[in-house]
N, C-alpha and C positions, 0 to 999 in steps of 0.2 A: 256774742259780742258784749264787751263791757268797756264803757268809757272811763270808769274809775279804777280799772285794774292797773297793776304795775308791771305785770309780765303776761306773756302768752302762756297758756296752760294746755297740756295734752296728755292723754294716756296711750296714745298711738305712737310707739317708738319706731314703727316701720316707715313712717313718713318723715323722719327727722334726719338731719345730716350731722354726723359725728357726735353722738351723745357721749357725754363724759360723766362719771359719777359726781354727784353733788357733795362737796365736802364742808359746806357751811352748816350753821346751826339754825337757820331760819326755817319757819314752817309757814304754810299759807292758811289764813283764816278765812273760812267760807261764811256765807250769809247766816247760817244757823249757829255760828260761834265755834263750830268744831274746827280742829286744825288738821292739816294734811302734811305728812312728811314729804319733802322733796327728795327724789331718788336720783335724778339726772338733770343736767342742763345742756342746752344746745346753743351755739353761737349764731347759726344761720340756718335758714330753711327756705325753700322755694315752694310757693303755693301755686299750683296750676301752671308751673313753668313761667310765671310772669311776675308774681309778687315775692318779695323777700321778707323774712321775719328774723329778728334778733331777740335774744333774751327769752327763749322758750324753756319752760320748766316742765319736767315729766313726773307724773304721778301714776302709780299703779291703780289707785282707787278713785280716780275722778271719772265722772260719767260723761262730761261734756268737754269739748274743746273750747277754750275761751280766748278770744282775740282782743287784745288791748288796742282799741280803736285809735287813740291819740298817737301812740307810737307807730302803729301800722300806717296811718295816713302821712305822718311826717317822713318816715323812712322811705316810703314809696312815692313821695311827691304827688299825692292825689287827695281827693276828698270824697266823702260819701253823702248821699242824700237818702234819708229814711222816710218811708211811707208806712201806712198802717200794716201792710202785709208783705213788704218787700224793701229792698234797698238797692241803690245804684252806686257803683264805684266809677269815678271819673278822674282822668288825668288833669292836673293843673296846667293850663296853657302856658307855654314858654313865652317869656317877654322879649 
């Protein structure tokens, strides 16, 4: 999970919906300064049949799935509580 990310990232195309080839020129810069080419993008994805994700970018060479927390919580109308060794996802109560 990353609060400062701009996109969700994955190398697992089996769990994505309607991947399409990425035609842009942008690359992702990772923490060590290296760049990764974007090969595909997805517009929506359902995680555990409950949460939806938009703006997912696919990379052949990324080792981790990265979840953009700010976008994830806003899109799914929920919030997260973080603890030393765990986190909890909670719905925002309706008014």
